[in-house]
Backbone atoms as SQL, in Angstrom:
CREATE TABLE atoms (id INTEGER PRIMARY KEY, chain TEXT, resi INTEGER, resn TEXT, atom TEXT, x REAL, y REAL, z REAL);
INSERT INTO atoms VALUES
  (1, 'A', 1, 'MET', 'N', -15.698, -40.406, 11.211),
  (2, 'A', 1, 'MET', 'CA', -15.620, -40.024, 9.825),
  (3, 'A', 1, 'MET', 'C', -16.278, -38.663, 9.604),
  (4, 'A', 2, 'MET', 'N', -17.417, -38.440, 10.243),
  (5, 'A', 2, 'MET', 'CA', -18.115, -37.169, 10.094),
  (6, 'A', 2, 'MET', 'C', -17.305, -36.027, 10.695),
  (7, 'A', 3, 'ARG', 'N', -16.609, -36.293, 11.784),
  (8, 'A', 3, 'ARG', 'CA', -15.765, -35.256, 12.391),
  (9, 'A', 3, 'ARG', 'C', -14.633, -34.861, 11.455),
  (10, 'A', 4, 'TRP', 'N', -14.031, -35.849, 10.822),
  (11, 'A', 4, 'TRP', 'CA', -12.938, -35.581, 9.897),
  (12, 'A', 4, 'TRP', 'C', -13.414, -34.685, 8.759),
  (13, 'A', 5, 'PHE', 'N', -14.602, -34.969, 8.239),
  (14, 'A', 5, 'PHE', 'CA', -15.171, -34.160, 7.165),
  (15, 'A', 5, 'PHE', 'C', -15.424, -32.734, 7.643),
  (16, 'A', 6, 'ALA', 'N', -15.957, -32.577, 8.856),
  (17, 'A', 6, 'ALA', 'CA', -16.240, -31.248, 9.395),
  (18, 'A', 6, 'ALA', 'C', -14.960, -30.445, 9.590),
  (19, 'A', 7, 'ILE', 'N', -13.930, -31.081, 10.087),
  (20, 'A', 7, 'ILE', 'CA', -12.651, -30.390, 10.304),
  (21, 'A', 7, 'ILE', 'C', -12.042, -29.982, 8.964),
  (22, 'A', 8, 'THR', 'N', -12.086, -30.872, 7.989),
  (23, 'A', 8, 'THR', 'CA', -11.547, -30.565, 6.666),
  (24, 'A', 8, 'THR', 'C', -12.309, -29.408, 6.019),
  (25, 'A', 9, 'ALA', 'N', -13.622, -29.411, 6.145),
  (26, 'A', 9, 'ALA', 'CA', -14.436, -28.330, 5.584),
  (27, 'A', 9, 'ALA', 'C', -14.113, -26.998, 6.259),
  (28, 'A', 10, 'LEU', 'N', -13.911, -27.013, 7.571),
  (29, 'A', 10, 'LEU', 'CA', -13.579, -25.792, 8.309),
  (30, 'A', 10, 'LEU', 'C', -12.232, -25.231, 7.876),
  (31, 'A', 11, 'VAL', 'N', -11.243, -26.099, 7.707),
  (32, 'A', 11, 'VAL', 'CA', -9.913, -25.652, 7.274),
  (33, 'A', 11, 'VAL', 'C', -9.986, -25.052, 5.867),
  (34, 'A', 12, 'CYS', 'N', -10.728, -25.687, 4.977),
  (35, 'A', 12, 'CYS', 'CA', -10.873, -25.164, 3.605),
  (36, 'A', 12, 'CYS', 'C', -11.586, -23.815, 3.597),
  (37, 'A', 13, 'ALA', 'N', -12.606, -23.669, 4.443),
  (38, 'A', 13, 'ALA', 'CA', -13.332, -22.400, 4.515),
  (39, 'A', 13, 'ALA', 'C', -12.433, -21.284, 5.036),
  (40, 'A', 14, 'CYS', 'N', -11.609, -21.579, 6.024),
  (41, 'A', 14, 'CYS', 'CA', -10.689, -20.572, 6.566),
  (42, 'A', 14, 'CYS', 'C', -9.653, -20.162, 5.519),
  (43, 'A', 15, 'ALA', 'N', -9.153, -21.126, 4.770),
  (44, 'A', 15, 'ALA', 'CA', -8.173, -20.812, 3.735),
  (45, 'A', 15, 'ALA', 'C', -8.795, -19.949, 2.642),
  (46, 'A', 16, 'ALA', 'N', -10.015, -20.263, 2.250),
  (47, 'A', 16, 'ALA', 'CA', -10.691, -19.473, 1.217),
  (48, 'A', 16, 'ALA', 'C', -10.958, -18.054, 1.705),
  (49, 'A', 17, 'ALA', 'N', -11.331, -17.902, 2.971),
  (50, 'A', 17, 'ALA', 'CA', -11.583, -16.572, 3.527),
  (51, 'A', 17, 'ALA', 'C', -10.306, -15.739, 3.557),
  (52, 'A', 18, 'THR', 'N', -9.182, -16.368, 3.873),
  (53, 'A', 18, 'THR', 'CA', -7.901, -15.660, 3.899),
  (54, 'A', 18, 'THR', 'C', -7.514, -15.171, 2.505),
  (55, 'A', 19, 'VAL', 'N', -7.673, -16.014, 1.511),
  (56, 'A', 19, 'VAL', 'CA', -7.347, -15.630, 0.130),
  (57, 'A', 19, 'VAL', 'C', -8.251, -14.495, -0.332),
  (58, 'A', 20, 'ALA', 'N', -9.538, -14.572, -0.016),
  (59, 'A', 20, 'ALA', 'CA', -10.482, -13.518, -0.413),
  (60, 'A', 20, 'ALA', 'C', -10.140, -12.202, 0.264),
  (61, 'A', 21, 'ALA', 'N', -9.762, -12.239, 1.539),
  (62, 'A', 21, 'ALA', 'CA', -9.417, -11.011, 2.261),
  (63, 'A', 21, 'ALA', 'C', -8.181, -10.358, 1.658),
  (64, 'A', 22, 'ARG', 'N', -7.205, -11.147, 1.258),
  (65, 'A', 22, 'ARG', 'CA', -6.000, -10.581, 0.640),
  (66, 'A', 22, 'ARG', 'C', -6.322, -9.968, -0.718),
  (67, 'A', 23, 'ALA', 'N', -7.210, -10.587, -1.462),
  (68, 'A', 23, 'ALA', 'CA', -7.583, -10.048, -2.775),
  (69, 'A', 23, 'ALA', 'C', -8.305, -8.723, -2.627),
  (70, 'A', 24, 'VAL', 'N', -9.184, -8.610, -1.646),
  (71, 'A', 24, 'VAL', 'CA', -9.915, -7.358, -1.408),
  (72, 'A', 24, 'VAL', 'C', -8.958, -6.271, -0.958),
  (73, 'A', 25, 'ALA', 'N', -8.012, -6.607, -0.079),
  (74, 'A', 25, 'ALA', 'CA', -7.055, -5.615, 0.409),
  (75, 'A', 25, 'ALA', 'C', -6.171, -5.098, -0.718),
  (76, 'A', 26, 'ALA', 'N', -5.871, -5.946, -1.703),
  (77, 'A', 26, 'ALA', 'CA', -5.022, -5.515, -2.813),
  (78, 'A', 26, 'ALA', 'C', -5.725, -4.493, -3.697),
  (79, 'A', 27, 'GLU', 'N', -7.062, -4.477, -3.717),
  (80, 'A', 27, 'GLU', 'CA', -7.811, -3.561, -4.564),
  (81, 'A', 27, 'GLU', 'C', -7.885, -2.150, -3.983),
  (82, 'A', 28, 'HIS', 'N', -7.671, -1.986, -2.699),
  (83, 'A', 28, 'HIS', 'CA', -7.837, -0.693, -2.043),
  (84, 'A', 28, 'HIS', 'C', -6.528, 0.088, -2.021),
  (85, 'A', 29, 'ASP', 'N', -6.652, 1.401, -1.911),
  (86, 'A', 29, 'ASP', 'CA', -5.497, 2.296, -1.898),
  (87, 'A', 29, 'ASP', 'C', -4.942, 2.447, -0.487),
  (88, 'A', 30, 'ARG', 'N', -3.633, 2.666, -0.420),
  (89, 'A', 30, 'ARG', 'CA', -3.000, 3.033, 0.839),
  (90, 'A', 30, 'ARG', 'C', -3.082, 4.561, 0.938),
  (91, 'A', 31, 'VAL', 'N', -3.461, 5.058, 2.106),
  (92, 'A', 31, 'VAL', 'CA', -3.576, 6.490, 2.324),
  (93, 'A', 31, 'VAL', 'C', -2.869, 6.872, 3.613),
  (94, 'A', 32, 'THR', 'N', -2.513, 8.142, 3.701),
  (95, 'A', 32, 'THR', 'CA', -1.989, 8.708, 4.940),
  (96, 'A', 32, 'THR', 'C', -2.927, 9.825, 5.354),
  (97, 'A', 33, 'LEU', 'N', -3.556, 9.654, 6.510),
  (98, 'A', 33, 'LEU', 'CA', -4.466, 10.658, 7.056),
  (99, 'A', 33, 'LEU', 'C', -3.692, 11.531, 8.023),
  (100, 'A', 34, 'THR', 'N', -3.874, 12.839, 7.938),
  (101, 'A', 34, 'THR', 'CA', -3.345, 13.767, 8.931),
  (102, 'A', 34, 'THR', 'C', -4.531, 14.258, 9.739),
  (103, 'A', 35, 'LEU', 'N', -4.490, 14.015, 11.045),
  (104, 'A', 35, 'LEU', 'CA', -5.605, 14.356, 11.913),
  (105, 'A', 35, 'LEU', 'C', -5.433, 15.740, 12.521),
  (106, 'A', 36, 'VAL', 'N', -6.492, 16.248, 13.158),
  (107, 'A', 36, 'VAL', 'CA', -6.513, 17.589, 13.725),
  (108, 'A', 36, 'VAL', 'C', -5.373, 17.801, 14.718),
  (109, 'A', 37, 'GLY', 'N', -5.061, 16.829, 15.544),
  (110, 'A', 37, 'GLY', 'CA', -4.005, 16.971, 16.542),
  (111, 'A', 37, 'GLY', 'C', -2.603, 16.831, 15.990),
  (112, 'A', 38, 'GLY', 'N', -2.469, 16.556, 14.686),
  (113, 'A', 38, 'GLY', 'CA', -1.153, 16.402, 14.077),
  (114, 'A', 38, 'GLY', 'C', -0.744, 14.951, 13.893),
  (115, 'A', 39, 'ALA', 'N', -1.516, 14.013, 14.434),
  (116, 'A', 39, 'ALA', 'CA', -1.196, 12.586, 14.279),
  (117, 'A', 39, 'ALA', 'C', -1.402, 12.171, 12.831),
  (118, 'A', 40, 'LYS', 'N', -0.601, 11.195, 12.393),
  (119, 'A', 40, 'LYS', 'CA', -0.732, 10.663, 11.037),
  (120, 'A', 40, 'LYS', 'C', -1.006, 9.172, 11.115),
  (121, 'A', 41, 'ILE', 'N', -1.911, 8.725, 10.257),
  (122, 'A', 41, 'ILE', 'CA', -2.266, 7.311, 10.186),
  (123, 'A', 41, 'ILE', 'C', -2.058, 6.863, 8.743),
  (124, 'A', 42, 'SER', 'N', -1.230, 5.852, 8.540),
  (125, 'A', 42, 'SER', 'CA', -1.048, 5.254, 7.217),
  (126, 'A', 42, 'SER', 'C', -1.718, 3.893, 7.241),
  (127, 'A', 43, 'ALA', 'N', -2.696, 3.706, 6.365),
  (128, 'A', 43, 'ALA', 'CA', -3.467, 2.470, 6.363),
  (129, 'A', 43, 'ALA', 'C', -4.137, 2.273, 5.013),
  (130, 'A', 44, 'THR', 'N', -4.810, 1.145, 4.872),
  (131, 'A', 44, 'THR', 'CA', -5.555, 0.837, 3.659),
  (132, 'A', 44, 'THR', 'C', -6.929, 1.471, 3.737),
  (133, 'A', 45, 'LEU', 'N', -7.288, 2.250, 2.725),
  (134, 'A', 45, 'LEU', 'CA', -8.588, 2.910, 2.684),
  (135, 'A', 45, 'LEU', 'C', -9.654, 1.903, 2.271),
  (136, 'A', 46, 'LEU', 'N', -10.658, 1.737, 3.123),
  (137, 'A', 46, 'LEU', 'CA', -11.763, 0.842, 2.814),
  (138, 'A', 46, 'LEU', 'C', -12.956, 1.590, 2.240),
  (139, 'A', 47, 'ARG', 'N', -13.259, 2.772, 2.825),
  (140, 'A', 47, 'ARG', 'CA', -14.433, 3.524, 2.375),
  (141, 'A', 47, 'ARG', 'C', -14.258, 4.994, 2.739),
  (142, 'A', 48, 'GLU', 'N', -14.801, 5.851, 1.881),
  (143, 'A', 48, 'GLU', 'CA', -14.816, 7.285, 2.131),
  (144, 'A', 48, 'GLU', 'C', -16.203, 7.794, 1.767),
  (145, 'A', 49, 'ASN', 'N', -16.834, 8.541, 2.685),
  (146, 'A', 49, 'ASN', 'CA', -18.147, 9.128, 2.399),
  (147, 'A', 49, 'ASN', 'C', -18.244, 10.480, 3.095),
  (148, 'A', 50, 'ASN', 'N', -19.438, 11.073, 3.135),
  (149, 'A', 50, 'ASN', 'CA', -19.624, 12.402, 3.733),
  (150, 'A', 50, 'ASN', 'C', -19.391, 12.411, 5.233),
  (151, 'A', 51, 'GLU', 'N', -19.558, 11.277, 5.896),
  (152, 'A', 51, 'GLU', 'CA', -19.399, 11.212, 7.349),
  (153, 'A', 51, 'GLU', 'C', -17.944, 11.077, 7.777),
  (154, 'A', 52, 'GLY', 'N', -17.133, 10.413, 6.963),
  (155, 'A', 52, 'GLY', 'CA', -15.740, 10.206, 7.332),
  (156, 'A', 52, 'GLY', 'C', -15.082, 9.165, 6.459),
  (157, 'A', 53, 'VAL', 'N', -13.978, 8.631, 6.951),
  (158, 'A', 53, 'VAL', 'CA', -13.243, 7.599, 6.230),
  (159, 'A', 53, 'VAL', 'C', -13.102, 6.373, 7.120),
  (160, 'A', 54, 'VAL', 'N', -13.043, 5.219, 6.486),
  (161, 'A', 54, 'VAL', 'CA', -12.836, 3.957, 7.191),
  (162, 'A', 54, 'VAL', 'C', -11.554, 3.361, 6.655),
  (163, 'A', 55, 'VAL', 'N', -10.601, 3.080, 7.553),
  (164, 'A', 55, 'VAL', 'CA', -9.313, 2.518, 7.161),
  (165, 'A', 55, 'VAL', 'C', -9.079, 1.206, 7.887),
  (166, 'A', 56, 'ASP', 'N', -8.316, 0.334, 7.239),
  (167, 'A', 56, 'ASP', 'CA', -7.968, -0.971, 7.791),
  (168, 'A', 56, 'ASP', 'C', -6.554, -0.899, 8.333),
  (169, 'A', 57, 'LEU', 'N', -6.423, -1.078, 9.643),
  (170, 'A', 57, 'LEU', 'CA', -5.118, -1.017, 10.282),
  (171, 'A', 57, 'LEU', 'C', -4.397, -2.366, 10.261),
  (172, 'A', 58, 'GLY', 'N', -5.053, -3.382, 9.757),
  (173, 'A', 58, 'GLY', 'CA', -4.458, -4.713, 9.713),
  (174, 'A', 58, 'GLY', 'C', -5.015, -5.607, 10.806),
  (175, 'A', 59, 'TYR', 'N', -5.144, -5.090, 11.983),
  (176, 'A', 59, 'TYR', 'CA', -5.691, -5.838, 13.106),
  (177, 'A', 59, 'TYR', 'C', -7.036, -5.282, 13.548),
  (178, 'A', 60, 'ASP', 'N', -7.416, -4.150, 13.015),
  (179, 'A', 60, 'ASP', 'CA', -8.670, -3.494, 13.387),
  (180, 'A', 60, 'ASP', 'C', -9.080, -2.541, 12.264),
  (181, 'A', 61, 'VAL', 'N', -10.357, -2.202, 12.244),
  (182, 'A', 61, 'VAL', 'CA', -10.886, -1.236, 11.287),
  (183, 'A', 61, 'VAL', 'C', -11.233, 0.025, 12.060),
  (184, 'A', 62, 'LEU', 'N', -10.819, 1.173, 11.534),
  (185, 'A', 62, 'LEU', 'CA', -10.993, 2.440, 12.239),
  (186, 'A', 62, 'LEU', 'C', -11.839, 3.394, 11.406),
  (187, 'A', 63, 'HIS', 'N', -12.867, 3.970, 12.038),
  (188, 'A', 63, 'HIS', 'CA', -13.690, 5.007, 11.399),
  (189, 'A', 63, 'HIS', 'C', -13.239, 6.346, 11.944),
  (190, 'A', 64, 'VAL', 'N', -12.846, 7.264, 11.052),
  (191, 'A', 64, 'VAL', 'CA', -12.403, 8.598, 11.445),
  (192, 'A', 64, 'VAL', 'C', -13.401, 9.601, 10.875),
  (193, 'A', 65, 'PRO', 'N', -14.061, 10.398, 11.728),
  (194, 'A', 65, 'PRO', 'CA', -15.017, 11.402, 11.233),
  (195, 'A', 65, 'PRO', 'C', -14.313, 12.458, 10.378),
  (196, 'A', 66, 'LYS', 'N', -15.014, 12.973, 9.364),
  (197, 'A', 66, 'LYS', 'CA', -14.441, 13.984, 8.460),
  (198, 'A', 66, 'LYS', 'C', -13.955, 15.220, 9.212),
  (199, 'A', 67, 'ALA', 'N', -14.630, 15.590, 10.295),
  (200, 'A', 67, 'ALA', 'CA', -14.243, 16.780, 11.054),
  (201, 'A', 67, 'ALA', 'C', -12.865, 16.631, 11.696),
  (202, 'A', 68, 'ARG', 'N', -12.389, 15.405, 11.868),
  (203, 'A', 68, 'ARG', 'CA', -11.095, 15.169, 12.513),
  (204, 'A', 68, 'ARG', 'C', -9.949, 15.029, 11.508),
  (205, 'A', 69, 'VAL', 'N', -10.264, 14.994, 10.214),
  (206, 'A', 69, 'VAL', 'CA', -9.245, 14.781, 9.179),
  (207, 'A', 69, 'VAL', 'C', -8.861, 16.119, 8.550),
  (208, 'A', 70, 'LEU', 'N', -7.581, 16.481, 8.672),
  (209, 'A', 70, 'LEU', 'CA', -7.083, 17.696, 8.018),
  (210, 'A', 70, 'LEU', 'C', -6.782, 17.437, 6.542),
  (211, 'A', 71, 'SER', 'N', -6.113, 16.305, 6.264),
  (212, 'A', 71, 'SER', 'CA', -5.787, 15.977, 4.881),
  (213, 'A', 71, 'SER', 'C', -5.692, 14.466, 4.717),
  (214, 'A', 72, 'MET', 'N', -5.855, 14.041, 3.455),
  (215, 'A', 72, 'MET', 'CA', -5.720, 12.625, 3.123),
  (216, 'A', 72, 'MET', 'C', -4.914, 12.533, 1.836),
  (217, 'A', 73, 'ALA', 'N', -3.761, 11.888, 1.914),
  (218, 'A', 73, 'ALA', 'CA', -2.886, 11.731, 0.755),
  (219, 'A', 73, 'ALA', 'C', -2.824, 10.258, 0.372),
  (220, 'A', 74, 'ARG', 'N', -3.026, 9.997, -0.912),
  (221, 'A', 74, 'ARG', 'CA', -2.925, 8.614, -1.399),
  (222, 'A', 74, 'ARG', 'C', -1.455, 8.287, -1.620),
  (223, 'A', 75, 'ASP', 'N', -1.037, 7.134, -1.128),
  (224, 'A', 75, 'ASP', 'CA', 0.352, 6.690, -1.263),
  (225, 'A', 75, 'ASP', 'C', 0.517, 6.005, -2.609),
  (226, 'A', 76, 'GLU', 'N', 1.131, 6.694, -3.561),
  (227, 'A', 76, 'GLU', 'CA', 1.296, 6.162, -4.908),
  (228, 'A', 76, 'GLU', 'C', 2.329, 5.051, -4.959),
  (229, 'A', 77, 'ALA', 'N', 3.373, 5.124, -4.141),
  (230, 'A', 77, 'ALA', 'CA', 4.438, 4.114, -4.173),
  (231, 'A', 77, 'ALA', 'C', 3.914, 2.750, -3.745),
  (232, 'A', 78, 'ALA', 'N', 3.003, 2.709, -2.776),
  (233, 'A', 78, 'ALA', 'CA', 2.456, 1.432, -2.314),
  (234, 'A', 78, 'ALA', 'C', 1.625, 0.789, -3.405),
  (235, 'A', 79, 'GLY', 'N', 0.874, 1.576, -4.146),
  (236, 'A', 79, 'GLY', 'CA', 0.063, 1.041, -5.230),
  (237, 'A', 79, 'GLY', 'C', 0.910, 0.495, -6.362),
  (238, 'A', 80, 'ALA', 'N', 2.021, 1.173, -6.650),
  (239, 'A', 80, 'ALA', 'CA', 2.888, 0.721, -7.733),
  (240, 'A', 80, 'ALA', 'C', 3.566, -0.596, -7.383),
  (241, 'A', 81, 'SER', 'N', 3.990, -0.771, -6.143),
  (242, 'A', 81, 'SER', 'CA', 4.659, -2.007, -5.765),
  (243, 'A', 81, 'SER', 'C', 3.694, -3.183, -5.760),
  (244, 'A', 82, 'SER', 'N', 2.446, -2.958, -5.354),
  (245, 'A', 82, 'SER', 'CA', 1.482, -4.058, -5.350),
  (246, 'A', 82, 'SER', 'C', 1.082, -4.433, -6.768),
  (247, 'A', 83, 'SER', 'N', 1.004, -3.458, -7.681),
  (248, 'A', 83, 'SER', 'CA', 0.667, -3.783, -9.064),
  (249, 'A', 83, 'SER', 'C', 1.808, -4.527, -9.742),
  (250, 'A', 84, 'ALA', 'N', 3.047, -4.244, -9.361),
  (251, 'A', 84, 'ALA', 'CA', 4.188, -4.971, -9.912),
  (252, 'A', 84, 'ALA', 'C', 4.118, -6.433, -9.494),
  (253, 'A', 85, 'ASN', 'N', 3.690, -6.694, -8.276),
  (254, 'A', 85, 'ASN', 'CA', 3.559, -8.065, -7.807),
  (255, 'A', 85, 'ASN', 'C', 2.440, -8.797, -8.542),
  (256, 'A', 86, 'ASP', 'N', 1.405, -8.098, -8.957),
  (257, 'A', 86, 'ASP', 'CA', 0.276, -8.725, -9.630),
  (258, 'A', 86, 'ASP', 'C', 0.582, -9.091, -11.070),
  (259, 'A', 87, 'ARG', 'N', 1.609, -8.547, -11.646),
  (260, 'A', 87, 'ARG', 'CA', 1.919, -8.815, -13.053),
  (261, 'A', 87, 'ARG', 'C', 2.563, -10.174, -13.272),
  (262, 'A', 88, 'GLY', 'N', 3.019, -10.802, -12.207),
  (263, 'A', 88, 'GLY', 'CA', 3.646, -12.110, -12.357),
  (264, 'A', 88, 'GLY', 'C', 5.028, -12.035, -12.977),
  (265, 'A', 89, 'ILE', 'N', 5.819, -11.062, -12.568),
  (266, 'A', 89, 'ILE', 'CA', 7.152, -10.864, -13.129),
  (267, 'A', 89, 'ILE', 'C', 8.067, -12.027, -12.809),
  (268, 'A', 90, 'PHE', 'N', 7.970, -12.575, -11.624),
  (269, 'A', 90, 'PHE', 'CA', 8.888, -13.635, -11.202),
  (270, 'A', 90, 'PHE', 'C', 8.276, -14.978, -11.388);
């Protein structure tokens, strides 16, 4: 009986963590970074400070130093589509 309770609690905790992670990701902007070598990275912006930017690639989090970033453009279309989903149109 105690094992069943522990397994149920673990499943509920994992589900709650997944929902919370999706809610946090929806609050952040999508950006496209252009790096010094010409490479481009499109990802979710987690943090920007004087040292660099931190982006979420979906499977990993990447810190890019400011010295390596030529430009950073915010993707307006991605923000508009996610806000449309939040309005509960359907």
